[in-house]
LOLUM-600791 format. One line per 2 residues: their letters; for each residue x, y, z of C-alpha. Coordinates in steps of 0.001 Angstrom, whole numbers. Layout:
A) X/Y/Z; ...
***
This chain:
MR) -11574/-25611/-39841; -9850/-28831/-38607
EI) -7938/-28161/-35410; -5183/-30245/-34000
IY) -4403/-30810/-30306; -803/-31473/-29694
IQ) 521/-33814/-26947; 4064/-33897/-25642
AG) 5114/-36333/-22962; 8754/-36767/-21664
SF) 12011/-34737/-21670; 13074/-35561/-25275
AN) 9657/-35204/-26655; 9614/-31747/-25057
YV) 13126/-30845/-26414; 11616/-31833/-29835
GT) 8433/-30037/-29262; 10092/-26798/-28293
HF) 11882/-26515/-31572; 8775/-27496/-33283
WN) 6856/-24567/-31701; 9722/-22171/-32408
TQ) 9348/-22978/-36033; 5711/-22308/-35880
ES) 6333/-18986/-34282; 8687/-18128/-37171
YF) 5757/-18481/-39659; 3974/-15576/-37950
TY) 3661/-12374/-40199; 3529/-8927/-38761
ND) 2724/-7147/-41906; -739/-6992/-43290
ND) 814/-7469/-46890; 2534/-10694/-45859
EP) 659/-13780/-46286; 1616/-16717/-44023
IV) 2213/-20134/-45544; 337/-21961/-42718
NH) -3067/-21693/-41178; -2124/-20840/-37579
DL) -5715/-21437/-36341; -5259/-25173/-36661
SF) -2607/-25298/-34060; -2992/-22068/-32054
QE) -5755/-20396/-30101; -6190/-16865/-28952
GR) -5311/-15905/-25428; -3505/-13374/-23252
SP) 313/-13141/-22525; 1608/-12667/-19053
QN) 1781/-8922/-19906; -1894/-9147/-20793
QP) -1293/-8632/-24470; -3141/-10583/-27003
TL) -1260/-13529/-28223; -1440/-17075/-29574
FP) -1170/-20141/-27432; -425/-23655/-28821
RL) -3277/-26110/-28633; -974/-28260/-26520
LV) -574/-30256/-23311; 2853/-30725/-22068
FD) 3671/-33620/-19779; 7012/-33975/-17923
QK) 8525/-34369/-14529; 8056/-31367/-12566
SN) 11784/-30737/-12220; 12222/-30613/-15993
FG) 9986/-27706/-16662; 12645/-25013/-15620
TL) 11342/-21589/-15384; 8038/-22782/-16459
AK) 7505/-24720/-13297; 4472/-23261/-11245
TS) 3372/-23548/-7715; 1019/-26228/-7223
QV) -2519/-25300/-6077; -2347/-28453/-3984
DT) 638/-26796/-2080; -1336/-23524/-1604
AT) -4274/-25556/-180; -2011/-27489/2215
DA) -527/-24183/3632; -4060/-22813/4196
SI) -5097/-26066/6076; -1983/-25968/8237
NA) -2480/-22328/9195; -6080/-23205/10131
TW) -5422/-26225/12307; -1810/-25576/13717
RG) -1152/-22770/16108; 2698/-23197/16414
TV) 5511/-21982/14364; 5457/-23122/10720
VR) 8834/-23312/9051; 8483/-23614/5066
ET) 11606/-24326/3140; 11343/-23128/-564
QN) 13517/-23782/-3388; 15253/-20835/-4976
PI) 13632/-19735/-8219; 15418/-20792/-11392
PQ) 17122/-17936/-13109; 16262/-16828/-16380
SE) 17943/-18663/-19295; 20862/-17306/-21232
YH) 18770/-17324/-24464; 15840/-15479/-23030
AR) 18193/-12977/-21397; 19775/-12389/-24795
LE) 16273/-11981/-26354; 15096/-9498/-23722
GE) 18410/-7653/-23963; 17596/-6876/-27565
IE) 20972/-8158/-28594; 21436/-8220/-32475
EC) 20401/-11308/-34249; 23971/-11966/-35324
DL) 24949/-12035/-31596; 22117/-14557/-30867
ES) 23515/-16786/-33632; 27189/-16522/-32733
AD) 27096/-19368/-30269; 24944/-22034/-28779
PN) 23446/-20690/-25417; 23823/-22774/-22194
IR) 20534/-25022/-22273; 19424/-26526/-18961
YW) 15952/-27336/-19666; 13848/-27506/-22823
SD) 11954/-24395/-21674; 15319/-22476/-21908
YS) 14856/-21739/-25609; 11092/-21543/-26069
RV) 9899/-18778/-28257; 6191/-19122/-27629
FL) 3902/-18540/-24590; 2181/-21626/-23141
DQ) -1257/-21296/-21430; -979/-22480/-17906
KS) -3418/-25259/-18515; -952/-26710/-21095
IQ) 1599/-27228/-18263; 981/-30576/-16899
AI) 3770/-31248/-14198; 4066/-34776/-13073
PD) 5527/-35746/-9728; 9292/-36394/-9946
AL) 8750/-39905/-8425; 8432/-40849/-12060
EG) 12223/-40599/-12400; 12601/-43787/-10291
IE) 10290/-45904/-12217; 11746/-45901/-15901
AG) 10191/-48640/-17806; 7544/-49291/-15182
WN) 4611/-50133/-17486; 1797/-50716/-15018
VG) 3106/-48018/-12630; 2967/-45501/-15498
QD) -584/-46357/-16130; -1508/-46063/-12500
LF) 203/-42756/-12334; -1845/-41436/-15185
RR) -5124/-42542/-13475; -4069/-40927/-10170
YN) -3147/-37773/-11967; -6264/-37729/-13856
DD) -8286/-38244/-10744; -6362/-35344/-8827
TE) -6510/-32823/-11601; -9541/-33859/-13683
LM) -7087/-33802/-16696; -9402/-35314/-19323
EG) -12566/-33535/-18121; -10727/-30215/-17412
AF) -7633/-29184/-19408; -8147/-31506/-22244
RL) -11855/-31106/-22556; -11347/-27341/-22706
LV) -8864/-27690/-25586; -11440/-29699/-27478
EN) -14181/-27289/-26798; -12193/-24445/-28120
CN) -12056/-26197/-31510; -14665/-25627/-34173
NF) -14076/-29004/-35763; -11461/-31176/-33729
QG) -9742/-33602/-36006; -7470/-35486/-33654
LQ) -4091/-35548/-31931; -445/-35157/-33110
MM) 1383/-36663/-30257; 4987/-37241/-29232
HD) 6233/-39212/-26193; 9199/-40881/-24809
TP) 8744/-44494/-24250; 11033/-45156/-21284
TF) 9453/-42649/-18829; 5998/-42081/-20406
GG) 5172/-45283/-22275; 2632/-46737/-19834
YS) 1289/-43211/-18878; 813/-42443/-22751
HA) -983/-45844/-23115; -3433/-45014/-20467
FL) -3989/-41434/-21811; -4700/-42710/-25332
TS) -6864/-45373/-23876; -8882/-42858/-22061
FR) -8927/-40751/-25109; -10255/-43578/-27303
DE) -12977/-44178/-24942; -14639/-40891/-25785
FL) -13113/-39857/-29080; -13317/-43134/-31079
KA) -13409/-41580/-34482; -10839/-38907/-33845
ST) -7440/-39480/-35656; -4183/-39847/-34088
LN) -590/-39408/-35519; 2109/-40553/-33126
FS) 5987/-39953/-32952; 7382/-42347/-30359
FL) 10881/-41983/-29063; 12297/-45292/-28079
SG) 14921/-46091/-25531; 18508/-47098/-26653
AD) 18069/-50656/-25717; 18737/-52974/-28713
PN) 16765/-56275/-28445; 19133/-58021/-30841
HA) 22215/-57424/-28668; 20957/-57413/-25072
GI) 21158/-60370/-22727; 18099/-61297/-20558
DN) 20425/-61079/-17542; 20659/-57283/-18006
FI) 17909/-56156/-15565; 17664/-52481/-16949
ET) 18053/-53415/-20607; 15437/-56156/-20541
KR) 12943/-53635/-18705; 13554/-51154/-21447
II) 13117/-53536/-24262; 9883/-54948/-22884
ND) 8653/-51590/-22284; 9345/-50381/-25791
AL) 7718/-53689/-27177; 4556/-52877/-24993
CL) 4534/-49308/-26283; 4753/-50441/-30030
QS) 2043/-53037/-29482; -131/-50433/-27829
LH) 333/-47770/-30466; -465/-50220/-33277
QL) -3602/-50664/-31549; -4644/-47160/-30381
SD) -3008/-44813/-32986; -4103/-44450/-36494
IT) -371/-44154/-37710; 2907/-44243/-35630
FP) 6482/-43496/-36350; 8867/-44888/-33823
IS) 12131/-42941/-33688; 15475/-44759/-32806
NP) 17389/-43314/-29787; 20295/-41038/-30781
SR) 22569/-43440/-29040; 21785/-45668/-31795
WS) 22423/-43340/-34762; 26053/-44582/-35427
AL) 25157/-46029/-38802; 23821/-42676/-39821
ES) 26753/-40525/-38759; 28539/-40781/-42055
SL) 25529/-39265/-43799; 24748/-36785/-40998
SQ) 28238/-35501/-40625; 28533/-34462/-44126
EL) 26485/-31190/-43471; 26091/-31189/-39679
AY) 28395/-31075/-36699; 26216/-32123/-33897
DK) 26728/-33518/-30480; 25000/-36859/-30375
NS) 24955/-36713/-26519; 23076/-33289/-26643
LY) 19307/-33341/-26426; 19242/-29783/-27578
HT) 21192/-30848/-30832; 19621/-34224/-31594
SA) 15969/-32926/-30909; 16571/-30190/-33443
II) 17361/-32759/-36090; 14332/-34849/-35459
SS) 12068/-31827/-34957; 13157/-30400/-38467
LV) 11964/-33684/-40074; 8791/-34069/-38022
ET) 7860/-30493/-38818; 8459/-30727/-42366
AT) 6768/-34259/-42665; 3632/-32840/-40942
LP) 3635/-29408/-42850; 829/-30451/-45277
LR) -1490/-30633/-42262; -973/-26858/-41647
LK) -418/-25427/-45050; -2731/-22660/-46027
GS) -5094/-24130/-48778; -4135/-27630/-48081
RE) -7124/-30195/-47620; -4976/-32801/-46028
DI) -5549/-34149/-42446; -4279/-36697/-40069
SM) -6992/-39401/-41279; -5931/-38803/-45025
IA) -2144/-39365/-44124; -3046/-42388/-42144
AH) -5413/-43877/-44716; -2604/-43349/-47424
LD) 207/-44963/-45515; -1863/-47824/-44057
WR) -3849/-48607/-47225; -3235/-52312/-46328
KC) -4924/-51925/-43067; -2250/-53811/-41130
SR) 820/-51489/-41306; 181/-48834/-38709
LG) 3862/-48563/-37789; 5786/-46450/-40248
QL) 9172/-45024/-40652; 10454/-41344/-40527
GG) 13382/-40441/-42862; 15004/-37610/-44736
IV) 17721/-35177/-45156; 18539/-32216/-42790
SL) 20479/-29428/-44499; 20476/-30446/-47997
PF) 23659/-29041/-49802; 23069/-26888/-52871
SA) 23423/-28412/-56425; 21820/-31709/-55238
TE) 21973/-34657/-57612; 20330/-38091/-57556
AT) 23274/-39565/-55706; 22948/-36753/-53125
FT) 19634/-37912/-52011; 20799/-41709/-52092
DL) 23999/-40795/-49955; 22514/-38398/-47489
YC) 19055/-39992/-46871; 18884/-41293/-43189
NF) 16091/-43561/-41654; 15557/-42324/-38130
ST) 13180/-45077/-37255; 15634/-47875/-37956
GV) 18846/-45909/-37281; 20213/-47144/-40653
SN) 20675/-45356/-43990; 18625/-47753/-45940
KD) 20296/-46570/-49294; 19320/-49628/-51140
EH) 15741/-49995/-49963; 13216/-48906/-52687
SV) 10379/-51535/-51848; 7751/-49689/-49935
FA) 4045/-49836/-49372; 3371/-46147/-49484
RR) 5426/-42904/-49203; 4778/-39211/-48586
NV) 7627/-36816/-49303; 7840/-33194/-48376
TR) 10633/-31003/-49629; 11639/-27569/-48522
GL) 13465/-24996/-50565; 14373/-27141/-53526
LD) 15310/-25365/-56933; 14179/-26643/-60177
QD) 17397/-28624/-60737; 17205/-30232/-57366
LA) 13587/-31187/-58044; 14727/-32903/-61193
AF) 17236/-34913/-59240; 14823/-35682/-56418
DA) 12245/-36987/-58986; 14976/-39314/-60344
WC) 15693/-40566/-56963; 11942/-41258/-56306
DL) 11824/-43079/-59711; 14349/-45630/-58237
SS) 11444/-47126/-56514; 8719/-48798/-58539
LQ) 5960/-47210/-56445; 3549/-45103/-58571
EP) 793/-42539/-57782; -1173/-42469/-55805
LI) 806/-44534/-53301; 3657/-42036/-53430
SS) 3060/-38428/-53219; 5515/-35285/-52986
IH) 4770/-31881/-51740; 7215/-29039/-52362
AP) 7264/-26033/-49986; 9518/-23001/-49239
AC) 12716/-23488/-47359; 12361/-24312/-43575
PV) 13066/-21234/-41365; 15893/-21486/-38824
PT) 14993/-19542/-35720; 17840/-18092/-33534
SF) 16942/-20849/-30975; 18062/-23504/-33433
PS) 21567/-24939/-32421; 24637/-24005/-34518
IF) 25125/-27599/-35834; 25871/-26674/-39355
RH) 29262/-27306/-40995; 29260/-23795/-42567
TK) 27660/-20568/-41401; 24406/-20870/-39745
PT) 21620/-20209/-42265; 18323/-18432/-41905
SM) 16568/-21178/-43663; 17180/-24874/-44540
RI) 16733/-27050/-47480; 15198/-30274/-46139
TS) 13415/-33414/-47567; 11384/-35572/-45090
SL) 9565/-38759/-45785; 6843/-40803/-43994
VT) 6966/-44407/-45224; 5344/-47734/-44651
TP) 7651/-50584/-45745; 8143/-54279/-45346
ST) 11393/-53563/-43617; 9492/-52407/-40607
SI) 9177/-56161/-39670; 13045/-56322/-39096
PL) 13136/-54353/-35838; 9727/-55784/-34827
TG) 11076/-59356/-35228; 14002/-58370/-32923
YA) 11489/-57246/-30239; 9233/-60283/-30670
KF) 12149/-62784/-30391; 13485/-61268/-27308
VE) 10037/-61023/-25641; 9414/-64653/-26561
QI) 12672/-65713/-25118; 11792/-63780/-21783
AR) 8461/-65719/-21705; 10462/-68988/-21743
TR) 12822/-68382/-18889; 12089/-67989/-15052
RS) 15214/-65778/-14750; 13256/-62816/-15905
DG) 10609/-63115/-13096; 12256/-60363/-11176
VL) 12072/-58048/-14152; 8413/-58668/-14919
MS) 7584/-58328/-11102; 9221/-54801/-11129
MG) 7108/-53792/-14207; 3846/-55294/-12759
LE) 3650/-57990/-15434; 3100/-61689/-15201
SD) 4583/-64418/-17543; 1057/-64639/-19370
DV) 1257/-60950/-20154; 4670/-61324/-21812
KE) 3371/-64540/-23876; 444/-62358/-25050
LA) 2771/-59608/-26019; 5039/-61959/-28006
SA) 1976/-63265/-29794; 685/-59774/-30543
LW) 4113/-58713/-31955; 4372/-61606/-34241
EI) 839/-60885/-35567; 2059/-57344/-36230
VD) 5148/-58712/-38081; 3113/-60864/-40238
GY) 1179/-57877/-41431; 4365/-56553/-43084
GN) 4769/-59505/-45453; 5210/-58970/-49107
DR) 2050/-60973/-50255; 239/-57766/-51254
MD) 3073/-55654/-52745; 1995/-56488/-56337
EG) -1256/-54748/-55550; 358/-51422/-54917
N) 2734/-51355/-57916
***
């Protein structure tokens, strides 16, 4: 068995992750005659529910600010220890103010009220936190609540790293909760990680660095959710935007170094170029984390499905080796079509395909280094159109692969973002790609960072991030080196 440990860090990452795990829960079968399509043991471990019933827990660590956990927030053991210390040393009156417990979410109240499925699907529930629509139990060791002080240090690169080190020292994270997850694996293969770069960029870098110190040969697959800052349209006098861009750039450079393969995801605020394609089948609110995370989760879950499919021999190292066969393109792109219409044609795939790493449609881009496609629920005539669409690229096997799987289930927790009646399953195509065009956004970051390194007006920004001018010069040089790795000089070898 090749178990995967999952890491989620940040609010949007946990919104995406909640949808991801709800989909995993929908694969559960409760009839001995029903055969699940996935191997649950790769992603779940056995445990006990709060009602002491046998259940399955995700092999997961969830990092977020304490206030973002909602009803999952737990009383800190440190608080309990502090109370005991006060009672032992203070003989006077102790007044303790406690926050009122967060009431049960509307979605969970519907579930426990045994409301009919059709009623659950009639309208979106009121979502306050990502935990409000979770359908799986989380082990208490999975819940890693970070002090809310993190909220005030967005894009604080060095502060995020220091925060990880302090948190690790206080909680023995790597030797405690994480070590226990690894020890519960028969044959641990690596990490599937999702994180927000604005709030957990430096933190995730420190986590991966610590992980690599001990698990050098383990594989890592990363989905990194970038800020909404655009290096091509931001001025260096904009303090907040400059911090975010430098922080994003540091994350990309770090992931290129520490992760086997990474797929940066464009912030939903920069999806404007995708709206004409997305809006044909979806009616989503681009300002809703609940909605946009569902779209991303559908593509991530579909793209990584081969890792969990029953009978599949694929693992993270195989995906990384396939996509990064050139050994210099560890940053890839995630794209696809959510809610593919029936009677798809070759033009359908061309018109509806969205690239969520660049935030553009890439309708005319067919030059790629490697591509891994996964389709869900396509009929024979759809597959013929899909194959014709793939043939538009000159890429040949084995650098292009396609896996066709059953339609993607739509749990009742999934938002009602469909143009028509909410379905019980979706037809999806999702792709993981490495391509020369990755150099375009990277060039934007490299130019912006280079400009920062040449002016003293940015000294205040750098100081607030715990950086010096030499750090930024080294970052610019590293980014240009990554950009150079996406040149076309070796394309002929792959075609």
